[in-house]
C-alpha positions as CSV (number, residue, x, y, z in Angstrom):
1,M,37.0,8.2,15.9
2,T,36.9,6.0,12.8
3,T,38.6,7.7,9.8
4,A,36.2,8.3,7.0
5,T,37.0,6.7,3.6
6,L,34.7,8.1,1.0
7,P,34.6,7.6,-2.8
8,P,35.6,10.5,-5.0
9,G,33.1,12.9,-6.4
10,P,32.5,16.4,-7.8
11,S,33.9,19.4,-5.9
12,A,31.4,22.0,-7.1
13,P,29.4,24.0,-4.5
14,R,26.2,22.3,-3.2
15,F,23.8,24.6,-5.1
16,V,25.6,23.8,-8.4
17,Q,25.4,20.1,-7.7
18,G,21.8,20.4,-6.8
19,A,20.9,22.3,-9.9
20,Y,22.8,19.8,-12.0
21,T,20.9,16.9,-10.3
22,L,17.5,18.5,-10.9
23,L,18.2,19.4,-14.6
24,V,20.0,16.2,-15.8
25,S,19.4,13.8,-12.9
26,R,19.6,10.4,-14.8
27,R,22.2,11.5,-17.4
28,G,24.1,13.1,-14.6
29,M,24.2,9.9,-12.5
30,R,25.5,8.0,-15.5
31,R,28.2,10.6,-16.3
32,M,29.4,10.5,-12.7
33,R,29.6,6.7,-12.7
34,E,31.6,6.9,-15.9
35,R,34.0,9.4,-14.3
36,Y,34.2,8.2,-10.7
37,G,33.1,4.5,-10.7
38,D,30.2,2.6,-9.1
39,A,30.3,4.8,-6.0
40,F,30.8,8.5,-5.7
41,T,30.2,11.3,-3.2
42,V,27.9,14.2,-3.8
43,N,26.7,17.3,-1.9
44,L,23.0,18.0,-2.5
45,P,20.6,20.6,-1.1
46,I,18.1,18.1,0.3
47,F,20.4,15.3,1.5
48,G,23.6,17.2,2.2
49,H,26.7,15.1,1.9
50,A,25.8,11.7,0.4
51,V,27.5,8.6,-1.0
52,V,25.8,7.2,-4.0
53,I,26.3,3.4,-4.4
54,S,25.3,0.9,-7.1
55,A,27.4,-2.2,-6.4
56,P,25.2,-5.2,-5.3
57,D,27.4,-6.3,-2.4
58,E,27.3,-2.8,-1.0
59,I,23.6,-2.5,-1.5
60,R,23.1,-5.8,0.3
61,Q,25.2,-4.5,3.2
62,L,23.2,-1.3,3.4
63,F,19.8,-3.0,3.3
64,M,20.9,-5.5,6.0
65,T,22.2,-2.8,8.3
66,G,20.2,-2.2,11.5
67,D,18.4,1.0,12.3
68,D,20.8,1.8,15.1
69,V,23.6,2.2,12.5
70,A,21.8,3.5,9.4
71,S,18.1,4.3,9.5
72,N,15.5,6.3,7.5
73,L,16.6,9.3,5.6
74,G,15.9,12.4,7.6
75,R,14.4,14.2,4.6
76,N,11.9,12.2,2.6
77,L,8.2,12.0,1.7
78,G,7.3,12.0,5.3
79,R,7.7,15.7,5.2
80,V,4.5,16.0,3.2
81,L,2.7,12.7,4.2
82,G,2.8,13.4,7.9
83,P,4.7,12.3,11.0
84,G,2.6,9.1,11.3
85,S,3.6,7.9,7.8
86,L,5.8,4.9,7.4
87,F,8.1,7.2,5.4
88,A,8.6,9.4,8.5
89,L,9.0,6.6,11.1
90,S,12.2,4.9,12.1
91,G,13.3,2.1,14.4
92,E,10.8,0.5,16.7
93,E,8.0,2.9,15.8
94,H,8.4,1.9,12.1
95,R,8.5,-1.8,13.0
96,K,5.3,-1.6,15.1
97,Q,3.4,0.4,12.4
98,R,4.5,-1.8,9.6
99,K,3.4,-4.9,11.5
100,L,-0.1,-3.6,11.7
101,L,-0.2,-2.8,7.9
102,I,1.1,-6.1,6.5
103,P,-2.1,-8.2,6.6
104,P,-4.2,-6.3,4.0
105,F,-1.5,-6.8,1.4
106,H,-1.1,-10.5,1.5
107,G,-2.9,-13.8,1.2
108,R,-6.7,-14.0,1.0
109,R,-7.3,-10.2,1.1
110,L,-4.9,-9.6,-1.8
111,T,-6.8,-12.1,-3.9
112,A,-10.1,-10.4,-2.9
113,Y,-8.9,-7.2,-4.5
114,E,-8.3,-8.7,-7.9
115,R,-12.0,-8.2,-8.9
116,I,-11.8,-4.5,-8.0
117,V,-8.8,-4.1,-10.2
118,E,-10.4,-5.8,-13.2
119,E,-13.7,-3.8,-12.8
120,E,-11.8,-0.5,-12.7
121,A,-9.7,-1.4,-15.7
122,E,-12.7,-2.4,-17.7
123,R,-14.6,0.7,-16.7
124,E,-11.8,3.1,-17.8
125,M,-10.8,1.2,-20.9
126,A,-14.5,1.3,-22.2
127,R,-13.8,5.0,-22.8
128,W,-10.6,4.5,-24.8
129,P,-10.7,5.8,-28.4
130,Q,-10.0,3.3,-31.2
131,D,-7.6,3.8,-34.1
132,R,-6.5,7.1,-32.7
133,E,-3.3,7.4,-30.6
134,F,-3.7,8.8,-27.1
135,P,-1.7,9.1,-23.9
136,T,-2.5,6.3,-21.4
137,L,-1.0,7.9,-18.2
138,P,-4.2,9.9,-17.4
139,S,-6.2,6.7,-17.8
140,T,-3.8,4.6,-15.7
141,M,-3.9,7.3,-13.0
142,R,-7.7,7.1,-12.9
143,I,-7.6,3.3,-12.8
144,T,-5.1,3.1,-9.9
145,L,-6.7,5.9,-8.0
146,N,-10.1,4.2,-8.1
147,I,-8.6,0.9,-7.2
148,I,-6.7,2.2,-4.1
149,L,-9.7,4.2,-3.0
150,R,-11.9,1.1,-3.1
151,A,-9.2,-1.1,-1.5
152,V,-8.6,1.5,1.3
153,F,-12.2,2.6,2.0
154,G,-14.4,-0.2,0.7
155,A,-17.8,0.8,-0.7
156,E,-18.4,4.0,-2.6
157,G,-19.7,7.1,-0.7
158,A,-20.0,10.8,-0.8
159,E,-16.4,11.3,0.4
160,F,-15.1,9.3,-2.6
161,G,-16.0,12.0,-5.1
162,E,-14.2,14.6,-2.9
163,L,-11.1,12.4,-2.6
164,R,-11.1,11.6,-6.4
165,D,-11.0,15.3,-7.0
166,L,-8.6,16.2,-4.3
167,L,-5.9,13.5,-4.3
168,P,-4.6,13.8,-7.9
169,R,-3.9,17.5,-7.3
170,M,-2.5,16.9,-3.8
171,V,-0.2,14.0,-4.9
172,T,1.1,16.0,-7.9
173,L,2.0,19.0,-5.8
174,G,3.3,17.0,-2.9
175,S,5.7,15.0,-5.1
176,R,7.1,18.2,-6.4
177,I,7.6,20.1,-3.1
178,A,9.0,16.9,-1.5
179,V,12.2,17.3,-3.5
180,V,13.0,20.9,-2.7
181,P,13.9,22.5,0.6
182,L,11.0,23.5,2.8
183,P,10.8,27.3,3.5
184,T,11.5,28.6,7.0
185,V,9.0,31.5,6.8
186,A,5.3,31.5,7.0
187,W,3.5,29.8,4.1
188,G,0.9,31.9,2.4
189,K,-1.9,30.5,0.2
190,W,0.0,31.9,-2.9
191,T,3.0,29.5,-2.3
192,P,3.1,25.8,-3.3
193,W,3.5,24.9,0.3
194,G,0.6,26.9,1.4
195,R,-1.6,25.4,-1.3
196,F,-0.5,21.9,-0.2
197,W,-1.2,22.4,3.5
198,S,-4.6,23.8,2.6
199,M,-5.3,20.6,0.6
200,R,-4.0,18.5,3.5
201,R,-6.4,20.1,5.9
202,E,-9.2,19.3,3.5
203,Y,-8.0,15.7,3.2
204,D,-7.8,15.4,7.0
205,A,-11.4,16.5,7.4
206,I,-12.7,14.0,4.9
207,V,-10.8,11.1,6.4
208,E,-11.9,12.0,9.9
209,R,-15.5,11.6,8.8
210,L,-14.6,8.2,7.2
211,I,-12.8,7.0,10.4
212,T,-15.8,8.0,12.5
213,Q,-18.2,6.2,10.2
214,A,-16.0,3.1,10.3
215,E,-15.8,3.1,14.1
216,G,-19.6,3.2,14.3
217,D,-20.2,0.5,11.6
218,P,-21.8,-2.6,13.1
219,G,-20.5,-4.7,10.2
220,L,-16.9,-3.6,10.6
221,D,-15.7,-7.2,11.3
222,E,-16.9,-8.3,7.9
223,R,-15.2,-5.6,5.9
224,N,-12.0,-6.3,3.9
225,D,-10.9,-2.7,3.3
226,I,-7.7,-1.3,4.8
227,L,-9.4,1.4,6.8
228,A,-11.4,-1.3,8.6
229,T,-8.2,-3.1,9.4
230,M,-6.6,0.0,10.8
231,V,-9.5,0.9,13.0
232,Q,-9.6,-2.6,14.5
233,S,-5.8,-3.1,14.7
234,R,-4.0,-3.0,18.0
235,Y,-0.3,-2.5,19.0
236,D,1.4,-5.2,21.1
237,D,0.4,-3.2,24.3
238,G,-3.3,-3.2,23.2
239,S,-3.5,0.4,22.2
240,R,-5.2,1.7,19.0
241,M,-3.8,3.7,16.2
242,S,-4.7,7.4,16.7
243,H,-6.8,9.1,14.1
244,S,-3.9,11.2,12.9
245,E,-1.7,8.1,12.5
246,I,-4.5,6.5,10.4
247,A,-4.8,9.6,8.3
248,D,-1.1,9.8,7.7
249,E,-0.8,6.1,6.8
250,L,-3.9,6.2,4.5
251,L,-2.4,9.2,2.7
252,T,0.9,7.2,2.3
253,L,-1.0,4.2,0.9
254,L,-3.1,6.4,-1.4
255,S,-0.1,8.2,-2.7
256,A,2.4,5.4,-3.0
257,G,-0.3,3.0,-4.4
258,H,-1.5,5.4,-7.0
259,E,1.1,7.4,-8.9
260,T,4.0,4.9,-9.1
261,T,1.8,2.0,-10.2
262,A,0.0,4.1,-12.8
263,T,3.3,5.4,-14.1
264,T,4.8,1.9,-14.4
265,L,1.7,0.8,-16.4
266,A,2.1,3.7,-18.8
267,W,5.8,2.7,-19.2
268,A,4.7,-0.9,-19.8
269,I,2.5,0.2,-22.7
270,E,5.3,2.4,-24.1
271,R,7.8,-0.6,-23.9
272,L,5.5,-3.2,-25.3
273,R,4.5,-1.2,-28.4
274,R,8.2,-1.0,-29.3
275,H,8.7,-4.7,-28.9
276,P,6.1,-6.3,-31.2
277,A,7.4,-9.9,-30.7
278,V,7.0,-9.7,-27.0
279,L,3.6,-8.0,-27.4
280,K,2.4,-10.8,-29.6
281,E,3.7,-13.5,-27.2
282,L,1.9,-11.8,-24.3
283,A,-1.4,-11.6,-26.2
284,D,-1.1,-15.3,-27.2
285,E,-0.4,-16.1,-23.5
286,V,-3.5,-14.2,-22.3
287,D,-5.6,-16.1,-24.8
288,A,-4.2,-19.4,-23.5
289,G,-4.9,-18.5,-19.9
290,G,-1.3,-18.1,-18.8
291,G,0.6,-15.4,-17.0
292,E,4.2,-16.3,-16.6
293,L,5.5,-14.1,-19.4
294,R,3.3,-11.2,-18.3
295,E,4.8,-11.4,-14.8
296,A,8.3,-11.4,-16.3
297,A,7.5,-8.5,-18.6
298,I,6.3,-6.4,-15.6
299,L,9.7,-7.2,-13.8
300,E,11.6,-6.1,-16.9
301,V,9.6,-2.9,-17.3
302,Q,10.4,-2.1,-13.7
303,R,14.1,-2.9,-14.4
304,T,14.4,-0.8,-17.5
305,R,12.0,2.0,-16.5
306,P,12.1,2.4,-12.7
307,V,9.8,5.3,-11.8
308,V,11.8,6.2,-8.6
309,D,15.6,6.6,-8.9
310,F,16.8,6.6,-5.3
311,V,16.3,4.8,-2.0
312,G,18.6,5.5,0.9
313,R,19.6,5.6,4.6
314,Q,21.1,8.1,7.0
315,V,24.1,7.1,9.0
316,R,23.2,7.3,12.8
317,A,26.3,5.5,14.3
318,D,29.7,7.1,14.4
319,S,30.4,5.4,11.0
320,L,29.1,2.8,8.6
321,T,31.4,0.5,6.7
322,L,30.2,-0.5,3.2
323,G,32.7,-2.6,1.4
324,R,35.5,-0.3,0.5
325,W,34.0,2.8,2.2
326,T,33.6,4.1,5.7
327,V,30.8,6.6,5.8
328,P,30.7,9.1,8.8
329,K,27.8,9.9,10.9
330,G,25.3,12.3,9.3
331,H,26.0,11.3,5.8
332,A,23.3,9.9,3.6
333,V,23.8,6.7,1.5
334,L,21.7,6.7,-1.6
335,V,21.2,3.6,-3.8
336,S,20.9,4.5,-7.5
337,I,18.2,2.1,-8.8
338,S,18.8,3.1,-12.4
339,L,22.6,2.6,-12.2
340,I,22.4,-1.0,-10.9
341,H,19.5,-1.9,-13.2
342,D,21.5,-0.6,-16.2
343,D,24.8,-2.3,-15.2
344,P,25.7,-5.0,-17.8
345,A,27.8,-6.7,-15.1
346,V,24.6,-7.2,-13.1
347,F,22.1,-7.7,-16.0
348,P,23.8,-9.0,-19.2
349,D,22.7,-6.9,-22.2
350,A,21.2,-4.5,-19.8
351,G,20.2,-2.1,-22.5
352,V,17.9,-4.7,-24.2
353,F,14.3,-5.1,-23.1
354,D,14.1,-8.8,-22.6
355,P,11.4,-10.2,-20.3
356,S,12.8,-13.8,-20.8
357,R,15.6,-12.9,-18.3
358,F,13.0,-13.3,-15.6
359,L,11.3,-16.4,-16.8
360,G,11.5,-19.3,-14.3
361,T,13.4,-17.3,-11.8
362,K,12.7,-14.6,-9.1
363,P,14.8,-11.4,-9.2
364,D,17.6,-10.9,-6.7
365,L,16.2,-8.3,-4.3
366,Y,19.6,-6.7,-3.9
367,K,20.0,-6.2,-7.6
368,W,16.4,-5.6,-8.8
369,I,15.1,-2.9,-6.4
370,P,12.3,-0.8,-7.8
371,F,10.5,-1.3,-4.4
372,G,13.5,-0.5,-2.3
373,G,14.8,-3.1,0.1
374,G,15.4,-4.3,3.6
375,T,13.1,-3.4,6.4
376,R,11.9,-0.4,4.3
377,R,11.0,-2.3,1.2
378,C,7.6,-1.1,-0.2
379,L,4.8,-2.6,1.9
380,G,2.5,-2.7,-1.1
381,A,4.9,-4.5,-3.6
382,A,2.7,-7.6,-3.9
383,F,-0.4,-5.5,-4.3
384,A,1.2,-3.3,-7.0
385,T,2.4,-6.4,-8.9
386,M,-1.0,-8.0,-8.8
387,E,-2.6,-4.7,-9.9
388,M,-0.3,-4.3,-12.9
389,S,-0.7,-7.9,-13.9
390,V,-4.5,-7.8,-13.9
391,V,-4.7,-4.4,-15.7
392,L,-2.4,-5.7,-18.5
393,R,-4.3,-9.0,-18.7
394,T,-7.5,-7.0,-19.1
395,L,-6.0,-4.8,-21.8
396,L,-4.5,-7.6,-23.8
397,R,-7.7,-9.7,-23.5
398,D,-10.1,-6.9,-24.6
399,F,-7.9,-4.9,-27.1
400,E,-5.3,-5.3,-29.7
401,L,-2.4,-3.0,-28.8
402,L,-0.8,-1.9,-32.0
403,P,3.0,-1.7,-32.1
404,T,5.0,1.4,-33.2
405,D,8.4,2.2,-34.7
406,E,8.5,5.7,-33.1
407,P,11.5,6.6,-31.0
408,D,11.4,5.7,-27.3
409,E,9.5,8.2,-25.1
410,R,11.8,10.4,-23.1
411,W,12.0,10.3,-19.3
412,H,9.9,13.1,-17.7
413,S,10.4,14.0,-14.0
414,R,7.1,14.5,-12.1
415,G,9.0,15.4,-8.9
416,I,9.4,12.0,-7.2
417,A,8.5,9.7,-10.2
418,Y,9.8,9.5,-13.8
419,A,7.0,9.1,-16.4
420,P,7.1,8.6,-20.1
421,G,7.4,12.0,-21.7
422,R,4.4,11.7,-24.0
423,G,2.3,9.9,-21.5
424,G,2.8,6.3,-22.7
425,R,0.9,6.7,-25.9
426,A,-1.3,3.8,-27.2
427,L,-3.1,2.8,-30.3
428,V,-5.8,0.2,-29.7
429,R,-8.6,-1.7,-31.4
430,R,-11.2,-3.6,-29.5
431,R,-11.1,-7.3,-30.1
432,T,-14.4,-8.7,-31.4
433,V,-13.6,-12.4,-30.7
434,Q,-11.9,-13.6,-27.6
435,A,-10.3,-17.0,-26.9
436,P,-12.2,-19.3,-24.5
437,H,-9.5,-19.1,-21.9
438,A,-9.6,-15.2,-21.9
439,V,-13.4,-15.3,-21.5
440,A,-13.2,-17.7,-18.6
441,S,-10.5,-15.6,-17.0
442,A,-12.7,-12.5,-17.2
443,A,-15.6,-14.4,-15.7
444,T,-13.6,-15.7,-12.7
445,G,-10.9,-13.1,-12.1
446,A,-8.4,-15.9,-12.2
447,G,-5.1,-16.2,-14.1
448,S,-3.3,-13.2,-12.8
């Protein structure tokens, strides 16, 4: 047996560490790094014994480790998204499912979704009040929900209204119960878990109707939506995805492609209003038809305000060696995204919001990790990046976003995601005159 070599960490009982993590998660992680270094061992209710790492070399090792040594965390969002979700799958099953889902998020199909993004942004922003501050998170939630519904299911239909009503409630509740232990007794309708599973049954019934409609659609080959791709896709042995697998994966895409992107957009507005020089440069760039600084700003928002704080793996082999540490079987290894993003040894002047650090360069995907990494990196990363770029372009093209000298909005936990505490408040005025490049961009959907 290999001798375990674990970093130091707190010795308090598991429930005390769990309560501390829930109450002061981000501050608690920083305090433990200050006390124990860039790696430490914790004992948490959901994950059990876990090693938290934040050194780039050790993160690289973890992300490059094969599934036979360290695979998917045993307790994750798959508990609420379903056994057919990518979050729940490991090893060969995960590889096969991921292979089927890659095509809709790249190349020609990704470009085809840009017009949907712009249309939904324009539709929602037309309702924005002028010269009166308001929280943008509810708006960005509606924008991203409508975008992902259209991208997933294609044209509008009766089921869309049902899903628009159901999914926000379902995602909000699911993200909260996903971070607490599941009960071992029967779930009544008066419990959060009972309410969630009732909503899940409603969701399954709606999606079953949509799958059946797609299977009978004579024009299925001409559709670009993700449901059409799933219905037509085949595994290497020629078999189809089951209806339950499709339902689980669609819920995964709807959830992951909705809340996290909407929250990042709200953080982007919060950050830009507090950095007027960057805001002006971005507006000038949109008028000139450019996008390089906007792409860099999105990267910097995700670095300074990552909406998810942890990604991780579970040790399946007898042990896993990560740099200085030997982690035994059964332990979780958690990568703290905020700790590496805030590390001045990794990002000089890490506390400064500075999009120029990403101009002319691509981020190192073992240091900048808001989408996770390795074989479990977020499948929709390119889609989300395009979506954020087009929404911000539309905002800056059509509105003047006014800066503020108010303090930074605090971090607010929504269960899985961290959102701006006041909802990413904005103060806007509609622009009456637009530059020619901005008008041309709006007409063609280009320049994102």
